[in-house]
N, C-alpha and C positions, 0 to 999 in steps of 0.2 A: 268190409272189403269183399268183393265178389270174385269167386274163383271161376274163371271162364273156360278153362279146359284147353286153351291153345298150348302147343307143345313148347317145351324148353324155356319156360318163363325164367327159371333161375340161370339159364345160360349154359353153354358148354365151352370146351377149350379148343374145339376143332373148327376151322374155318376154311372155306373154299375161296381161292382167289378168283375173282370174276372181273376181267378188265374189258375195256371197250375198244380194243385195237381195231376191231371191225365195225365199231360203232353200232352194235346191235342193241336195241332197246326192248328186246323181246322179254316178256315175262312181267314180273311184279316190281314196279317202282313204288317207293313210299314217299308221299309228300309229308315230310317230317314236321311235327309241331315244334314250337319253341317253348319249353317249360319255363314257368316263372315260379319263384318262391313266394312266401306270404307277403313279402315286401315288394313284390312285382319286379324283382331283379331276375336276370336269366339264371336258371338253375342248371349249371353245367353238369353237375353230378347226375341229375335226372336225365339230361340229354344223353349222357354216356350210357346209362342203363337202357334207355330206349334204343339207341343204336345197336347195342349188344343184342337186345331182344329181337329186333326185326331182322338183323343180319343172320343170327343163329337160327331163325325160323323161316329162312328161305327167300328173303328179299333179294332181288337181282340187282337193284341199284337204289340209291337214295337221292331225293331232291331236297336240297337245303335252301332255306330262305325263299320258299314259294308262298302262295296265298295262305296255306294252312299254317305256315310258320309265323303268321302275324307280322310279316316283314315291314309293312308301312308304319308299325308302331315302334320299330327299333331305330335307334340312332345309327349314324354312320359308323361310329366306333363299335357299337354292339354287333352290327352286321359283319364287320371285319373280324371280330372275336369269334362269332359263330362259324364263319367260313373256315378260319384257321383251326378251331377246335375240331370240327367235323373231319378235316383232312388228317389231323394228327391222331385222333382217337380211332377213326375207322382203319387207318394204317393199311390201306390198300385191299381190305377184305372184299369190298364191292366198289364199283364205280360210283362217283359222285357227280351230280348235276347241280348247278347253282342258278337260282332265279335272279335274273337281271333284266328289268324292264322299266318303262317309264313313258310319260307322255310329252317329254321334251327330247327330241332325237339328239340334238347337239349335246345335251347334258349326259345322256346315256352313252354316247360315243366317247365322251371324255372319261366317264366312269370305266368303260371297258379298257381304255388305254392305261388307266392309272390303278387298276385293281390287281392285286396278286391272285392269280388263278391257278397256280401250280397245284396239282392234286385233283383238279376237276377235269372231267371228260367232255363236258358240253355246257352251254348255258340254255336256260329255259326263259324265253322272253315273251311276256304277256303283251297283248295288243294294247296300244295307247288308249288310256281311259279318259273319260270326261270330255275331252275336246272333240271326240267323234270325227276322226278323219274320214275322207272318202276312200274308196278302194285304191285309187291312185296314190293317195297319201299313205295308206298302209303299205303299199308296195314299196314306195320310196323310203319309208321308215325302215322296213326290214332289209331293203337293199343296202342302206347305209350301215346297218348292223353287220350284215354279212361281209361287207368290205373292210370292216374295222375289227371284227371279233377275232381274238387269238384262238378261239375254240369253235367247234361246230355249234350250230344254232338250231334250237327246237322252237318252233312257233307255238304260241299258246293262245287258243281261241276260246274265250269264255264270255260271250256277249251279255250274259246275265249280270256280270260284274262290271264289264268295261263300258257297256252301252253301244258297242260297235261289233259287228260280225265280220270276220275275215271270210269273204266268199270263197267258194270252191275254186272259181277262176283265179282269184288272187293267190290262193295257196298253191295251186298247180303251177301258175306262172313263176312264183318264187322258187318252187322246187326245181323247175326246169332251168331257170336262169342262174342259180347259185348252188354249186355242188356242196358247199358247206352248210346249207340249210337242209338238214337231214331228216326232219320229222315235224309232225304237228301233234300237239296235245289238243284233241278236239273235245270241247265241253259245250258245244252249241245245242246238243240234243236233236239236231236236225239230221235225220237218217238219210234223206235224199241228198243233202249236201255232202255228208261223209261218204256215201256210196260213190258220188261223183269224183271225189278226191281219190278214193281207192281204185277206181276204174281208170283214171287218167293221169295219175302221178307217175314220175319216173320209177323204174323198177326198184332202185335202192332207197327210195323215200318211204319213211315209215309213218303209219298212223297209230296213235296211242289214244286209248280211251281216257278222257279226263273226268269221267263220271262213273263212280263205282257201280251204280245201278244199271248202267248200259254196257258194262264190260262184256257180259256173256253174249248178247247179240252182236256187238261190234267185232268181237273176235271171230264170230261166225261169218261176218262179212269180209274179214281180212285184216282187222287191226292186229298189231303185234303184242298187245298187252295193255296195261293200265298204269297210270300214276295215281295211286290210291290214297284216300283218307282212311277208310276202314282198316287198311293194312297196318296202320299204327298199332291197332289193338289186336287184330287177328291175322297176322302175317302168314301163319301156317295154314289156317283153314281157307282164307281167301286166296292165298297163293296156290293152294292145291286146286281150287276151282279154275284159276287162270291156267295152270299147267295142264289140267285135263282138257280144257277148251283148246289150247294150242296143239294138243296131241290129237284133236278130233274126237275126243271122248265126251261129247256134249251130253249124252244120256246120263252119265254119272256125275257130271258137273252141275246139271240142272237142280238137283235137290239142294245143293249148297247155295246156289243163286237164290232159290226160293226161301231158304232158311234165313238169309240176310235181308229179304225184301222189306220187311217192316222197319228194320234198323236203318236201311238207306234213307227212308223218309224222315224218321224221327231224329236222326243224327244231324240233319241240316235245318230242321224247322226253326231253330233259334239262331241260325247262322253258323258258319264254319270259322274257327275250330271249336266253338263252344261245346257241341255235342261230343266230339271225340275226346276233348279234354276231360269232360265229365266221366266218360267211360274209362279212360286211363287213370283218372283219380280213383275210381271205384276198384280198379285192378291193383292199386297201391303204387303206381309208378310216379305220380306227380301230384302237386297241389292243384286244386281246381281254380287256377288264377288266369285271367286274361287282362289285357290292357285296354283301357278306354280308347275308342268308343265301343269296343266289344265287351260284353258282359256274359257271365255264366248262364247256363240254361235255366229256364223257369222251373218251379217246383213241379208243375204238372208234366212237363217234358221229362224231368228226371224220373218221375214215377213210371212213365211209359217206357223209358229206356231200361229201368231196373227190371220190369216185367219181360221185355224182349231179351235182355241179357240172360236172365234165368232160363228162358226157353231155349236160347242158343246153347247155353251150357249143358242143359239136360239132354238136348238132342245130340250134342257132340259126345257126351259121356255114354249115351245109349249106343251110339254108332261104334264107339271105341270098344265097348263091351262085346258087341256082336262080332266085330272083326277079330 
C-alpha cells in the first residue's frame, strides 16, 4: 500500500453543508468511480469510504454515474442502486450531479421522466455518441432534454469519446435559448473553442474543465472549476490548486499543477478509469477491478504510476515539513 500524504484519509466527523441553491459549480467536482469487488459486483462499502474521503478533503460536489463510473457496464437496476446509495450516504453534505445521457433522444427523455432524481441538483448529459449527429441534431437533442428535465442540465462535450464535437456556436445557442442549461463540462481540449464560449455565453452560464491537465489554464481563462478524475485520489492537494487558481493565486498553484503533470498522462494511457482505480487500489481503498471491455492497467504503466506516486508523496511530505 502506498501512503500518498493527502489529508484526512481516515476521515473526520465534521462536514460543511454545500448546496446548489444558486447552482454554482465553482470549485472541485469529483467524477466518482464505481468500485467493484473481486466478483465484479458493486462494492458499496468501498464507495461509501470514497465518498467520505473526498467530501472530508474538500470536494465541492460529486458526479455520480459519469464516464469514470463505468456507467455503460452497469445494469439499469445497478444504476438505480448507485443513485440511491449516493443520496442516502452523502446525506446532503455536498451537492450531487448524476450522469444521464444517450444516443437515442426519445429513450433518454423517457428515462428522465421515469427516474427518481430527488437528492440531485443537476444532470450531466454527454453528447450523443456513435451516430454522430450534426450541430442542428445536437441542438435539438439538448433542447428536448431541457424541455423535459426536472433538473438543470450540464452539457458534456468530450469528442474524443463520442466522435462528435459540440461547437462553440451550438453551446452558446443552447445557453441563450434555455435558462435551465446552466453549464458545459468541456473536454475537447480546444482552447480557441472554449475561449469563444467563455467570451460569448450568458453571464450565468458556467464553463467547467473536463480535463484535469487543462484545469489550471482554463481557470485562468474564466472556467469555474473542474470535474476531476485525479480528485478521487488527491482531493485535498488537487482541490487546493483549484482553490488557489480561483482566488487568482496562480503563482502558488503552478507548482502543484506541475507536480501532477506526469500523473495526468500516465493515468489515462490505458484508459479511464483503469489508471485511477489502480491508484486507489494502491492507497487501500478498493480492489483493482473493472468490467469488460475495460481492463486494469498494464504492468509497465503500473510501474510508472508507482514511481510518480512516490514522487508526489515525497514532494507533499517535504512541503508539509517546510510549512
